[in-house]
C-alpha positions as CSV (number, residue, x, y, z in Angstrom):
1,M,3.7,102.4,64.3
2,L,0.1,101.7,63.3
3,A,-2.8,100.0,65.0
4,L,-4.2,96.9,63.2
5,N,-7.6,98.7,62.6
6,E,-5.7,101.5,60.8
7,I,-4.1,98.9,58.5
8,G,-7.4,97.2,57.8
9,S,-9.1,100.4,57.1
10,M,-6.4,101.6,54.7
11,V,-6.3,98.3,52.8
12,Q,-10.1,98.3,52.5
13,K,-10.1,101.8,51.0
14,A,-7.2,100.9,48.7
15,A,-9.0,97.8,47.5
16,R,-12.1,99.9,46.7
17,G,-9.8,102.3,44.8
18,A,-8.3,99.4,42.9
19,G,-11.8,98.4,41.7
20,I,-12.2,95.3,44.0
21,P,-15.8,94.7,45.0
22,L,-16.8,95.8,48.5
23,G,-17.1,92.4,50.1
24,Q,-13.7,91.3,48.8
25,A,-12.3,94.7,49.9
26,E,-13.5,94.0,53.4
27,D,-11.9,90.6,53.2
28,L,-8.6,92.0,52.0
29,G,-8.6,94.5,54.9
30,R,-9.1,91.6,57.4
31,I,-6.3,89.6,55.7
32,A,-3.9,92.6,56.0
33,I,-4.8,92.7,59.7
34,Y,-4.1,89.0,60.0
35,L,-0.7,89.2,58.2
36,A,0.4,92.3,60.0
37,G,-0.7,90.9,63.4
38,T,1.1,87.6,62.9
39,G,4.3,89.2,61.6
40,G,3.5,88.0,58.0
41,N,4.6,89.7,54.9
42,V,1.9,92.3,53.8
43,S,3.4,92.6,50.3
44,A,1.0,89.8,49.3
45,V,-1.8,92.3,49.9
46,T,0.0,94.9,47.8
47,R,0.5,92.5,45.0
48,A,-3.2,91.6,45.1
49,L,-4.2,95.3,44.8
50,Q,-2.0,95.7,41.7
51,E,-3.4,92.7,39.8
52,P,-5.8,93.5,37.0
53,A,-9.5,93.0,37.7
54,T,-10.4,89.9,35.8
55,T,-12.9,87.1,36.3
56,V,-12.0,83.9,38.2
57,D,-11.7,80.7,36.2
58,M,-12.0,77.6,38.4
59,I,-12.9,74.0,38.1
60,W,-15.0,72.4,40.9
61,S,-14.7,68.6,41.3
62,S,-16.1,66.4,44.0
63,D,-12.9,66.5,46.1
64,A,-11.1,69.7,45.2
65,V,-11.3,73.1,43.6
66,S,-8.7,74.0,41.0
67,V,-7.9,77.6,40.1
68,K,-7.1,78.2,36.4
69,S,-6.8,82.0,36.6
70,G,-8.0,85.1,38.3
71,P,-6.9,87.8,40.8
72,A,-5.6,86.6,44.2
73,A,-8.1,88.8,46.2
74,L,-11.0,86.9,44.6
75,I,-9.4,83.5,44.5
76,G,-8.5,83.7,48.2
77,A,-12.1,84.3,49.2
78,I,-13.5,81.6,46.9
79,I,-11.0,79.0,48.2
80,R,-11.8,80.0,51.8
81,D,-15.5,79.5,51.1
82,A,-14.8,76.1,49.4
83,F,-13.0,74.9,52.6
84,A,-15.9,76.2,54.7
85,M,-18.2,74.1,52.5
86,G,-16.2,71.0,53.3
87,Y,-13.6,70.8,50.5
88,D,-10.3,69.6,51.8
89,A,-8.0,70.5,48.8
90,A,-7.4,73.2,46.3
91,V,-5.0,73.5,43.4
92,L,-3.4,76.9,42.5
93,A,-2.4,77.8,39.0
94,D,-0.1,80.6,40.3
95,L,2.2,80.0,43.3
96,D,2.5,83.8,43.7
97,H,-1.0,83.6,45.1
98,A,-0.1,81.1,47.8
99,P,0.8,83.6,50.6
100,L,-2.5,85.5,50.2
101,V,-4.7,82.3,49.8
102,G,-2.9,80.8,52.9
103,A,-3.7,84.0,54.9
104,F,-7.4,83.9,53.8
105,L,-7.7,80.3,55.1
106,A,-5.6,80.9,58.3
107,E,-7.6,84.1,59.1
108,S,-10.7,81.9,59.1
109,G,-9.1,79.2,61.2
110,V,-8.2,76.7,58.6
111,A,-4.7,75.2,58.9
112,L,-3.0,74.1,55.7
113,R,-0.2,71.9,54.4
114,W,1.3,72.6,50.9
115,D,2.5,70.1,48.3
116,G,3.7,72.2,45.4
117,R,0.6,73.9,44.0
118,V,-1.8,71.7,46.0
119,L,-3.0,72.9,49.4
120,K,-4.8,70.6,51.8
121,R,-6.4,70.9,55.2
122,S,-4.1,70.2,58.1
123,D,-4.5,69.6,61.8
124,T,-1.7,72.1,62.8
125,T,-2.4,75.1,64.9
126,V,-3.2,78.4,63.2
127,L,-1.3,81.5,64.3
128,Q,-3.5,84.2,65.9
129,P,-2.7,87.9,65.4
130,A,-1.3,89.8,68.3
131,C,-3.0,93.0,69.1
132,R,-0.1,95.4,69.1
133,P,1.2,98.3,67.1
134,V,3.0,97.2,63.9
135,T,5.2,98.8,61.2
136,I,4.2,98.5,57.6
137,P,7.0,98.9,55.0
138,A,6.8,102.3,53.4
139,A,6.8,100.8,49.9
140,D,3.5,98.9,50.7
141,W,1.9,101.8,52.6
142,D,2.7,104.2,49.7
143,V,1.0,101.8,47.2
144,W,-2.0,101.5,49.5
145,G,-2.2,105.3,49.7
146,V,-2.2,105.7,46.0
147,Y,-5.2,103.3,45.6
148,A,-7.0,104.7,48.6
149,A,-6.8,108.2,47.1
150,E,-8.9,106.9,44.1
151,T,-11.9,106.9,46.6
152,Y,-11.6,110.5,47.6
153,V,-14.1,113.1,46.4
154,P,-12.4,115.5,44.0
155,E,-11.8,118.9,45.5
156,T,-14.1,121.4,43.8
157,E,-16.1,124.4,44.9
158,A,-19.3,122.4,44.5
159,S,-18.0,119.6,46.8
160,R,-16.9,122.1,49.5
161,L,-20.4,123.7,49.3
162,V,-22.0,120.4,50.3
163,G,-19.5,119.7,53.1
164,A,-16.6,117.8,51.6
165,G,-13.4,118.5,53.5
166,A,-13.8,121.2,56.1
167,G,-16.3,122.8,53.8
168,L,-16.9,126.5,53.6
169,N,-19.0,126.6,56.8
170,D,-16.8,124.8,59.3
171,N,-19.0,124.9,62.5
172,D,-17.4,122.2,64.6
């Protein structure tokens, strides 16, 4: 069993290890907390970590934003921001991104309704995460751990001399 803050911290480190920019890594950590706290499927976060880092190609019109391509971790944040700016609709190119994009919006308090690849603002109630210990599937946790390990300082004599790990002068 894990606390929600442990989940958020691990996902944020994993996102940085996967090459996701810091702001979006923080966002993804909050989304993992939201999904875990509401009983959602965190595998959407794992899939987002495994996507190649590419640019986002979107079309902005007067009434909607349309996603042509890009990784879910970046698309979710952009669509969340579009809804915060007053947009009421977005069109996804890839339905596999729907769970993560939906979580980005729900975490920020925006309720949605889906019509195929189109998502629109709704007046339904948004689920709130429960603050309780949760279990993360081992397959997801293992992937997160692999990416998080990419952020660790390599173990060398030089790194220990300057205090990495317990260092050579452990004086706690």
